[in-house]
VORO-460225 format. One record per residue: residue in one letter; z, y, x of N, C-alpha, C, O, CB in turn. Coordinates in steps of 0.02 Angstrom, whole numbers, plus 50000, padded with zeros to 5 digits. Atoms other than C-alpha are relative to their C-alpha. Glycine has a CB too. Layout:
REM residues N
{atom 'a', {Z, Y, X}, {Z, Y, X}, {Z, Y, X}, {Z, Y, X}, {Z, Y, X}},
...
This chain:
REM residues 80
{atom 'x', {50059, 49991, 49958}, {50554, 49796, 49975}, {49936, 50000, 49958}, {49892, 50042, 49968}, {49997, 49946, 50054}},
{atom 'x', {50059, 50005, 50043}, {50426, 49743, 49843}, {49989, 50066, 49963}, {49932, 50090, 49959}, {50008, 49942, 49950}},
{atom 'x', {50006, 49937, 50037}, {50462, 49901, 49743}, {49977, 50057, 50046}, {49935, 50097, 50026}, {50068, 50018, 49968}},
{atom 'x', {50020, 49947, 49952}, {50446, 50013, 49897}, {49927, 49994, 50019}, {49892, 50044, 50024}, {50044, 49997, 50062}},
{atom 'x', {50070, 50011, 49981}, {50280, 49935, 49947}, {49955, 50021, 49942}, {49906, 50057, 49953}, {49988, 49926, 50019}},
{atom 'x', {50041, 49982, 50058}, {50209, 49952, 49771}, {49998, 50075, 49989}, {49945, 50103, 49975}, {50026, 49965, 49936}},
{atom 'x', {49997, 49927, 50009}, {50267, 50133, 49759}, {49960, 50035, 50055}, {49927, 50085, 50041}, {50073, 50024, 50001}},
{atom 'x', {50037, 49970, 49945}, {50193, 50172, 49929}, {49925, 49993, 49990}, {49887, 50040, 50002}, {50020, 49968, 50067}},
{atom 'x', {50071, 50011, 50015}, {50025, 50095, 49882}, {49978, 50046, 49943}, {49926, 50078, 49948}, {49987, 49926, 49981}},
{atom 'x', {50018, 49957, 50057}, {50025, 50188, 49715}, {49996, 50073, 50021}, {49951, 50109, 50000}, {50052, 49992, 49944}},
{atom 'x', {50001, 49931, 49977}, {50067, 50353, 49801}, {49939, 50015, 50043}, {49907, 50067, 50037}, {50064, 50016, 50039}},
{atom 'x', {50059, 49991, 49957}, {49931, 50330, 49932}, {49937, 50003, 49958}, {49892, 50043, 49971}, {49995, 49942, 50051}},
{atom 'x', {50058, 50000, 50044}, {49806, 50291, 49795}, {49997, 50066, 49961}, {49943, 50095, 49954}, {50002, 49940, 49952}},
{atom 'x', {49998, 49938, 50039}, {49861, 50442, 49692}, {49977, 50059, 50043}, {49942, 50104, 50018}, {50072, 50014, 49974}},
{atom 'x', {50022, 49945, 49956}, {49834, 50557, 49843}, {49924, 50002, 50007}, {49896, 50055, 50020}, {50032, 49992, 50069}},
{atom 'x', {50073, 50001, 49994}, {49652, 50501, 49848}, {49966, 50023, 49936}, {49907, 50042, 49936}, {49976, 49930, 50019}},
{atom 'x', {50030, 49983, 50064}, {49625, 50539, 49664}, {49955, 49945, 49973}, {49917, 49956, 49925}, {49961, 50064, 50007}},
{atom 'x', {50042, 50057, 50021}, {49542, 50369, 49645}, {50039, 49956, 49951}, {50099, 49961, 49944}, {49977, 49959, 50061}},
{atom 'x', {49970, 50045, 50050}, {49574, 50236, 49513}, {50017, 49932, 50031}, {49994, 49915, 50086}, {49952, 49991, 49940}},
{atom 'x', {49985, 50068, 49978}, {49645, 50062, 49529}, {49936, 49957, 50000}, {49930, 49912, 50040}, {50055, 49967, 49956}},
{atom 'x', {50064, 50036, 50001}, {49472, 49997, 49483}, {49961, 50013, 50065}, {49932, 49967, 50094}, {49956, 50020, 49939}},
{atom 'x', {50034, 49982, 49937}, {49399, 50091, 49632}, {50032, 49962, 50058}, {49997, 49933, 50100}, {50003, 50076, 50012}},
{atom 'x', {49965, 50034, 49946}, {49533, 50021, 49747}, {49988, 49925, 49999}, {49978, 49894, 50052}, {50075, 50014, 49996}},
{atom 'x', {50013, 50072, 50005}, {49508, 49845, 49682}, {49931, 49983, 50027}, {49922, 49935, 50065}, {50007, 49977, 49927}},
{atom 'x', {50069, 50013, 49977}, {49321, 49855, 49713}, {49994, 50009, 50075}, {49962, 49969, 50109}, {49951, 50046, 49964}},
{atom 'x', {50005, 49985, 49928}, {49341, 49932, 49887}, {50040, 49951, 50043}, {50021, 49936, 50100}, {50024, 50071, 50013}},
{atom 'x', {49956, 50044, 49961}, {49480, 49814, 49942}, {49983, 49926, 49992}, {50003, 49884, 50032}, {50072, 50011, 49982}},
{atom 'x', {50016, 50070, 50013}, {49409, 49654, 49868}, {50054, 49963, 49962}, {50051, 49901, 49956}, {49986, 49966, 50065}},
{atom 'x', {49946, 50031, 50040}, {49567, 49622, 49766}, {49981, 50005, 49927}, {49961, 50058, 49903}, {50069, 50036, 50014}},
{atom 'x', {50014, 50000, 50071}, {49539, 49572, 49586}, {50040, 50055, 49965}, {50100, 50064, 49979}, {50016, 49931, 49969}},
{atom 'x', {49967, 49943, 50033}, {49580, 49721, 49473}, {50064, 49979, 49964}, {50115, 50013, 49970}, {49952, 50033, 49952}},
{atom 'x', {49939, 50022, 50036}, {49702, 49625, 49363}, {50055, 49980, 50048}, {50114, 49993, 50035}, {49983, 49940, 49953}},
{atom 'x', {49951, 50019, 49949}, {49788, 49554, 49517}, {50032, 50063, 50030}, {50093, 50065, 50039}, {49967, 49957, 50054}},
{atom 'x', {49974, 49938, 49972}, {49805, 49728, 49592}, {50048, 50034, 49951}, {50101, 50057, 49971}, {49942, 50048, 50017}},
{atom 'x', {49956, 49970, 50051}, {49879, 49794, 49429}, {50066, 49963, 49997}, {50119, 49995, 49992}, {49965, 49999, 49931}},
{atom 'x', {49938, 50039, 50001}, {50006, 49651, 49426}, {50044, 50016, 50060}, {50106, 50021, 50054}, {49984, 49924, 49999}},
{atom 'x', {49961, 49984, 49940}, {50058, 49691, 49603}, {50030, 50070, 49996}, {50087, 50080, 50018}, {49955, 49994, 50063}},
{atom 'x', {49975, 49932, 50006}, {50078, 49876, 49565}, {50057, 50006, 49950}, {50098, 50052, 49955}, {49944, 50046, 49980}},
{atom 'x', {49944, 49999, 50049}, {50194, 49838, 49417}, {50052, 49946, 50015}, {50091, 49928, 49972}, {49972, 49991, 49929}},
{atom 'x', {49949, 50046, 49974}, {50296, 49714, 49520}, {50001, 49931, 49968}, {50052, 49897, 49967}, {50068, 50031, 49991}},
{atom 'x', {50003, 50068, 50027}, {50237, 49556, 49434}, {49973, 49950, 50051}, {49971, 49890, 50039}, {49955, 49999, 49938}},
{atom 'x', {50023, 50042, 49945}, {50167, 49490, 49598}, {50011, 50039, 50064}, {50015, 50101, 50063}, {49924, 49979, 49992}},
{atom 'x', {49988, 49968, 49936}, {50194, 49526, 49782}, {49934, 50015, 50036}, {49885, 49978, 50029}, {50044, 49955, 50045}},
{atom 'x', {50056, 49986, 49955}, {50071, 49610, 49899}, {50007, 49955, 50061}, {50062, 49944, 50086}, {49998, 50075, 50021}},
{atom 'x', {50000, 50038, 49938}, {50022, 49501, 50045}, {49982, 50047, 50058}, {49959, 50103, 50046}, {49949, 49940, 49997}},
{atom 'x', {50020, 49960, 49941}, {49994, 49565, 50222}, {49925, 50012, 49997}, {49901, 50066, 50013}, {50021, 49964, 50066}},
{atom 'x', {50073, 49992, 50005}, {49808, 49534, 50195}, {49982, 50053, 49947}, {49937, 50093, 49958}, {49967, 49932, 49982}},
{atom 'x', {50012, 49948, 50052}, {49814, 49638, 50033}, {50010, 50069, 50030}, {49968, 50113, 50021}, {50047, 49990, 49940}},
{atom 'x', {49984, 49935, 49972}, {49896, 49782, 50125}, {49949, 50022, 50052}, {49931, 50080, 50056}, {50070, 50000, 50030}},
{atom 'x', {50052, 49985, 49951}, {49769, 49772, 50265}, {49936, 50022, 49966}, {49905, 50071, 49986}, {49987, 49939, 50045}},
{atom 'x', {50061, 49983, 50037}, {49625, 49775, 50141}, {50006, 50067, 49965}, {49959, 50106, 49963}, {49984, 49945, 49949}},
{atom 'x', {49988, 49936, 50034}, {49702, 49919, 50043}, {49999, 50057, 50050}, {49968, 50109, 50037}, {50068, 49998, 49963}},
{atom 'x', {49999, 49947, 49949}, {49734, 50020, 50201}, {49928, 50015, 50023}, {49910, 50074, 50030}, {50043, 49979, 50060}},
{atom 'x', {50070, 49989, 49980}, {49553, 49995, 50255}, {49962, 50038, 49947}, {49924, 50084, 49962}, {49966, 49933, 50015}},
{atom 'x', {50034, 49966, 50055}, {49490, 50048, 50084}, {50020, 50073, 49995}, {49979, 50116, 49979}, {50015, 49965, 49933}},
{atom 'x', {49975, 49932, 50005}, {49599, 50204, 50088}, {49991, 50040, 50065}, {50006, 50099, 50068}, {50074, 49998, 49982}},
{atom 'x', {50012, 49966, 49937}, {49554, 50244, 50269}, {50064, 50021, 50035}, {50067, 50075, 50064}, {49958, 50059, 49989}},
{atom 'x', {49936, 49985, 49968}, {49732, 50237, 50334}, {50026, 49940, 50037}, {50005, 49883, 50022}, {50051, 50024, 49948}},
{atom 'x', {49971, 50058, 49966}, {49832, 50129, 50453}, {50045, 49961, 49952}, {50079, 49990, 49910}, {50041, 50023, 50062}},
{atom 'x', {49959, 50043, 50043}, {49918, 49982, 50369}, {50074, 50017, 50006}, {50112, 50008, 49959}, {49988, 49927, 50016}},
{atom 'x', {49929, 49983, 49990}, {50083, 50041, 50442}, {50023, 50055, 49952}, {50083, 50062, 49940}, {50011, 50023, 50072}},
{atom 'x', {49982, 49948, 50048}, {50077, 50187, 50320}, {50018, 49971, 49931}, {50048, 50006, 49890}, {49943, 50050, 49993}},
{atom 'x', {49986, 50033, 50065}, {50092, 50063, 50175}, {50063, 49957, 50002}, {50084, 49931, 49950}, {49941, 49958, 49979}},
{atom 'x', {49941, 50042, 49993}, {50243, 49971, 50243}, {50060, 50044, 50014}, {50062, 50079, 50065}, {49990, 49948, 50057}},
{atom 'x', {49941, 49958, 49989}, {50411, 50057, 50223}, {50037, 49981, 50064}, {50041, 49922, 50082}, {50048, 49994, 49941}},
{atom 'x', {49962, 50011, 49939}, {50511, 50076, 50381}, {50069, 49974, 49982}, {50102, 50002, 49938}, {50006, 50065, 50042}},
{atom 'x', {49935, 50029, 50013}, {50667, 49968, 50382}, {50054, 50034, 50042}, {50040, 50059, 50096}, {50000, 49925, 50014}},
{atom 'x', {49944, 49975, 49961}, {50837, 50029, 50438}, {50006, 49959, 50064}, {49996, 49898, 50063}, {50067, 49997, 49960}},
{atom 'x', {49995, 50035, 49936}, {50864, 49987, 50620}, {49934, 49992, 50035}, {49932, 49967, 50091}, {50030, 49933, 49989}},
{atom 'x', {50065, 50003, 49968}, {50678, 49999, 50656}, {50001, 50050, 50058}, {50010, 50110, 50047}, {49942, 50016, 49949}},
{atom 'x', {49996, 49958, 49940}, {50674, 50067, 50833}, {49931, 50023, 50022}, {49923, 50039, 50081}, {50034, 49963, 50056}},
{atom 'x', {50068, 49982, 49981}, {50488, 50110, 50830}, {49994, 50073, 50019}, {49945, 50093, 50051}, {49953, 49985, 49944}},
{atom 'x', {50003, 49929, 49985}, {50529, 50295, 50846}, {49963, 50040, 49947}, {49962, 50101, 49951}, {49967, 50010, 50066}},
{atom 'x', {50036, 49966, 50053}, {50428, 50337, 50692}, {50048, 50019, 49945}, {50083, 49976, 49920}, {49943, 49957, 49972}},
{atom 'x', {49957, 49977, 50055}, {50520, 50440, 50564}, {49966, 49984, 49934}, {49905, 49991, 49928}, {50014, 50076, 50006}},
{atom 'x', {50027, 50016, 50065}, {50497, 50387, 50384}, {49972, 50064, 49969}, {50006, 50115, 49965}, {50053, 49969, 49954}},
{atom 'x', {50032, 49944, 50032}, {50373, 50503, 50301}, {49978, 50054, 50049}, {49954, 50106, 50027}, {50046, 50029, 49949}},
{atom 'x', {50020, 49949, 49951}, {50339, 50597, 50462}, {49967, 49969, 50060}, {49952, 49909, 50061}, {50060, 50039, 50023}},
{atom 'x', {50031, 50023, 49939}, {50263, 50584, 50632}, {50046, 50013, 50058}, {50094, 50051, 50053}, {49933, 50033, 50011}},
{atom 'x', {49959, 49991, 49940}, {50336, 50572, 50806}, {49996, 50071, 50025}, {50027, 50087, 50075}, {49978, 49952, 50054}},
């Protein structure tokens, strides 16, 4: 799960064309801490993901991988 979350955050950031420094400043997460989380040396918290989603202008649910058995009706990588 940690790897999927980090990859999802990195992909979302890459789509914006912004840097990790930009994201750190916009989300309020220390840059070194953000880098550690992206390379799997620390876990993202729910608060981190909320702050990152707000900085990127997206719903936090887009940063959390859908688990098997999730009956939300949302297809992974797609929309209803």
